[in-house]
C-alpha positions in Angstrom: 116.1 103.2 64.8 117.9 99.6 66.3 119.7 102.3 68.2 116.5 103.9 69.6 115.3 101.2 70.3 117.9 99.7 72.1 117.8 102.8 74.5 114.1 102.7 74.9 114.9 98.9 76.3 117.6 100.2 78.5 115.7 103.2 79.5 112.3 100.8 80.6 114.8 98.4 82.9 116.7 101.5 84.3 113.6 103.0 85.7 112.2 99.3 86.9 115.8 99.1 88.9 115.2 102.4 90.1 111.4 102.0 91.0 112.0 99.4 93.1 115.1 101.2 94.5 112.6 104.2 95.3 110.3 102.1 96.9 112.4 100.4 99.1 114.3 103.8 100.8 110.6 105.4 101.0 109.8 102.5 103.0 112.5 102.2 105.0 112.4 105.7 105.4 108.9 105.8 106.7 109.0 102.5 108.8 112.1 104.1 110.6 109.9 107.3 111.5 107.0 105.1 112.8 104.6 106.1 110.0 103.9 102.8 109.5 101.6 100.5 111.8 102.8 96.9 112.6 100.3 95.2 110.3 101.6 97.7 107.5 105.7 96.3 108.5 104.7 92.1 108.7 103.3 92.7 105.4 106.5 94.3 104.0 108.6 90.7 103.2 105.4 88.9 102.1 104.9 92.0 99.4 108.6 91.5 98.4 107.9 87.1 97.7 105.1 88.3 95.9 106.7 90.7 93.6 109.7 88.2 93.2 107.0 85.8 92.5 104.8 87.2 90.1 107.8 88.0 87.6 109.0 84.9 87.9 105.9 83.8 86.7 105.5 86.6 84.2 108.8 85.1 82.5 106.8 81.8 82.2 103.4 82.7 81.4 104.2 86.8 79.7 107.7 86.1 78.0 107.2 82.5 77.3 103.0 82.5 76.6 102.7 79.1 78.7 99.9 79.1 81.5 101.4 77.3 84.7 99.0 77.0 87.5 101.6 75.2 90.1 103.6 78.0 90.8 103.0 78.0 94.4 104.0 74.0 94.3 107.3 75.2 93.1 107.0 77.8 96.0 106.3 74.8 98.7 109.2 73.6 97.9 111.8 76.3 98.7 109.7 77.7 101.3 109.8 73.8 103.1 113.2 73.1 102.2 114.8 76.6 103.4 113.4 76.0 106.0 115.1 72.5 106.5 118.3 74.0 106.2 118.0 77.1 108.2 117.0 75.3 110.8 119.8 72.5 111.3 122.0 75.3 110.4 121.8 77.3 113.5 124.2 75.9 115.9 126.5 75.2 112.9 126.2 79.1 111.4 124.9 81.5 114.4 124.9 84.4 111.2 121.3 85.0 110.8 121.8 87.1 107.8 124.2 84.4 106.1 121.9 81.5 107.2 118.9 83.1 105.2 121.5 83.5 102.4 122.1 79.5 102.1 118.8 79.1 102.8 117.3 81.0 99.8 120.1 79.2 97.3 118.9 76.5 99.0 115.4 76.5 98.3 116.0 77.7 95.1 118.6 74.4 93.9 115.1 71.9 94.9 112.9 74.3 93.5 114.9 74.1 89.9 115.0 69.9 90.6 111.5 70.2 90.8 110.9 72.6 87.7 113.5 70.5 85.9 111.5 67.0 86.5 108.3 67.9 86.5 109.2 70.4 83.5 111.1 68.0 80.9 108.0 65.6 80.2 105.2 68.7 80.7 106.8 71.6 78.6 105.8 69.3 75.4 102.5 69.8 76.2 100.7 73.0 75.0 97.6 75.0 76.4 94.8 73.6 78.5 97.1 70.2 78.9 99.7 71.7 80.5 98.0 74.2 82.7 96.2 71.3 84.0 99.4 68.9 84.7 101.0 72.0 86.5 98.0 72.2 88.7 98.4 68.6 89.2 101.9 69.0 90.5 101.2 72.1 93.0 98.6 70.0 94.5 100.5 66.7 95.2 103.6 69.0 96.2 100.8 70.0 98.8 100.1 66.6 100.2 104.1 65.1 99.9 105.0 68.2 102.4 101.8 67.5 104.4 103.3 64.1 104.7 106.8 64.6 105.6 107.5 64.5 109.2 111.4 65.8 109.5 113.8 66.4 112.8 117.5 67.5 113.7 119.6 66.6 116.1 123.1 66.0 116.5 123.5 63.1 114.6 121.7 65.0 111.7 118.9 65.2 109.5 115.8 62.8 110.1 113.2 62.4 107.8 109.7 60.4 107.8 107.1 60.4 105.4 103.9 59.4 107.0 102.0 57.6 104.1 99.8 55.9 106.1 99.3 58.9 109.0 99.9 56.6 112.0 103.4 57.8 112.3 104.1 61.1 114.9 107.6 62.6 115.6 108.3 60.4 118.3 108.8 58.1 115.4 112.1 59.9 114.5 113.7 58.8 117.6 115.7 62.1 118.2 117.6 62.7 121.5 117.3 65.2 124.2 119.3 68.0 122.1 117.0 67.2 119.0 114.6 69.2 117.5 111.1 69.0 114.9 111.7 71.1 112.3 108.4 69.7 110.2 105.0 67.8 111.7 103.4 66.3 108.9 99.9 68.2 108.9 100.3 70.5 111.7 103.7 71.8 109.6 106.6 73.8 110.8 106.6 74.5 114.5 109.0 77.1 116.2 111.0 78.4 113.4 113.5 81.0 114.4 112.4 83.6 112.1 114.9 85.4 110.2 113.6 86.9 107.0 114.0 91.0 106.3 112.6 93.5 104.1 115.9 94.2 103.0 116.7 90.3 102.1 113.5 90.8 100.0 114.6 94.1 98.5 117.9 92.2 97.2 115.9 89.0 95.9 113.8 91.4 93.8 116.3 93.4 92.4 118.4 89.8 91.8 115.2 88.4 90.0 114.8 91.2 88.3 118.6 91.2 86.9 117.9 87.7 85.9 114.6 88.1 84.2 115.5 91.4 82.3 118.8 89.9 81.1 117.3 86.9 80.1 114.3 88.6 78.2 117.0 90.8 76.3 119.3 87.7 75.7 119.6 85.9 72.6 117.7 82.8 74.4 115.0 85.8 75.9 114.7 86.3 72.0 114.2 83.3 71.0 111.5 82.5 73.8 109.6 85.6 72.4 109.7 83.7 69.1 107.9 80.6 70.2 105.8 82.3 72.1 104.5 83.9 68.9 104.5 81.6 66.3 105.7 78.3 67.2 105.8 76.2 63.8 108.0 79.1 62.7 110.2 78.8 65.3 111.1 74.9 65.0 111.1 75.9 61.2 114.4 78.2 61.4 115.9 74.8 63.7 116.1 76.4 67.1 115.2 74.0 69.9 111.8 74.9 71.1 111.9 72.3 73.8 115.6 73.3 75.5 114.1 77.0 75.4 110.8 76.3 76.9 112.5 74.9 79.4 114.9 77.0 80.1 112.2 79.8 81.1 110.7 77.3 83.1 112.9 76.0 85.6 114.2 80.1 85.5 111.1 80.7 87.5 110.9 77.8 88.9 114.4 78.6 91.1 113.2 82.1 91.6 109.7 81.0 93.2 111.9 78.7 95.2 114.0 81.4 96.6 111.0 83.3 97.5 109.8 80.6 99.6 112.4 80.2 101.9 112.2 84.1 102.5 108.5 83.7 103.0 109.1 80.7 104.9 111.7 82.2 107.2 109.1 85.0 107.7 106.7 82.9 109.9 107.3 80.8 113.5 104.8 78.5 111.4 103.8 77.2 108.5 101.4 74.8 106.9 101.8 72.8 103.3 97.6 74.5 102.9 99.0 77.5 102.7 100.5 77.2 98.9 97.3 75.6 97.1 95.7 76.1 94.2 94.4 79.4 95.1 98.3 80.9 95.9 98.9 79.8 92.5 95.8 81.6 91.2 96.8 84.7 93.0 100.2 85.6 91.5 98.2 84.2 87.7 95.7 87.2 88.8 99.4 89.9 89.6 100.6 88.9 86.4 97.2 89.8 84.1 96.6 92.5 85.8 99.8 93.7 85.5 100.4 92.8 81.7 101.6 89.9 80.1 105.1 90.6 79.8 105.0 93.5 81.3 107.6 93.2 84.3 107.1 97.2 85.7 103.4 96.2 86.2 103.7 93.0 87.7 106.0 94.9 90.3 103.0 97.1 91.2 100.1 94.9 90.8 102.0 92.5 93.4 102.5 95.0 95.9 98.9 96.9 95.6 96.9 94.0 95.6 99.0 92.5 98.7 98.5 95.7 100.4 94.6 96.2 99.4 93.0 93.3 101.6 94.5 95.3 104.6 93.8 98.4 103.5 90.6 97.4 103.1 90.6 96.2 107.1 88.1 98.4 108.5 85.3 97.3 106.4 85.3 94.0 108.4 82.9 91.3 106.9 82.9 93.6 103.1 86.6 94.0 102.9 86.8 90.5 100.3 83.5 92.0 98.7 85.2 95.4 98.2 88.5 93.7 96.9 86.8 91.6 94.4 84.9 95.2 93.3 87.6 96.9 92.9 89.9 94.1 91.3 87.4 93.4 88.6 86.8 97.6 88.2 90.5 97.7 87.8 90.5 94.7 85.1 88.2 96.4 83.4 90.0 99.7 83.6 92.8 98.2 82.4 91.4 96.2 79.7 89.5 99.1 77.8 90.5 99.6 74.0 89.9 102.8 73.7 92.5 103.5 77.1 94.8 101.1 75.4 94.7 103.1 72.2 95.0 106.1 74.3 97.9 104.9 75.6 99.8 103.3 72.1 99.7 106.8 70.7 101.4 108.3 73.2 104.2 106.1 73.2 107.1 107.7 72.3 108.5 106.0 68.7 105.5 105.1 67.4 105.2 108.1 64.8 107.8 107.8 63.5 108.0 104.2 62.9 104.7 104.6 61.2 106.3 107.0 59.4 109.5 105.0 58.5 107.0 102.3 57.5 
């Protein structure tokens, strides 16, 4: 029975990897053939970013079992850290691919630090308290970035916090060759866009490898045990705080890498983009795809990112239609009759009942 369960797990993981590869190849061929229009092509990088965000949040919400409403905050940290790293290395590293990789690593590192700072005290809370604190973190990060003014010249980075609201880029005292990277509430400006669909594909695959391997590891089993019964997990000597922090920080790091890729896909970006609505949108991806269901998160992220663009023909009513479609899908996927039907179709269920 153990061997059968192991093989089933490997088959699910392999099908997930294969599905992402097939998606990448199919979209690349369609784009090369000119089948996809410009608006759909422009959604490819955001789709990959949201896929990574959904899978990483599923690690916290679905696998760990804790509600986080500040995932957009980690994405924001990664986005602006990645943009600063990329823009400041233009003269030093002319290769766009190398610069993009460095920017994503920098975004992941800074998001990891933010995740640890937030998670260390916050993860001792549970339920609604954790959700409220992570929500507050997301809003705090947005306000801090709004006050941030950053520039770069031959003397290095110039960073200024505009807490009083009366300072401008001129206060950085940049040289004639210097450039402003972040202009406070105006966000980033004149960013060299180097994000690509291939980089997004690599990010999604890397996210899947990290999350799936963590889920099926010894640490992952401890994390899922905490989700199912915290008291029983503590009673057998498992360090609950350690494993909760591991899952939370890993989720934050992946969100930071996705944010860096997202930020380098646009020439200008404001902190208001990473608000509460973005956190809720990613949470919708997770809930719609199924808590703990990685494959479902990928499909939900791609479908709900494409759907508003596909409904553009409805003009002013497209968001209303989008909401109706979303409600219908949620009702269908949460129908008990359909759930029981699909459970009966799962291989091995009948044998397990007979064995019991």
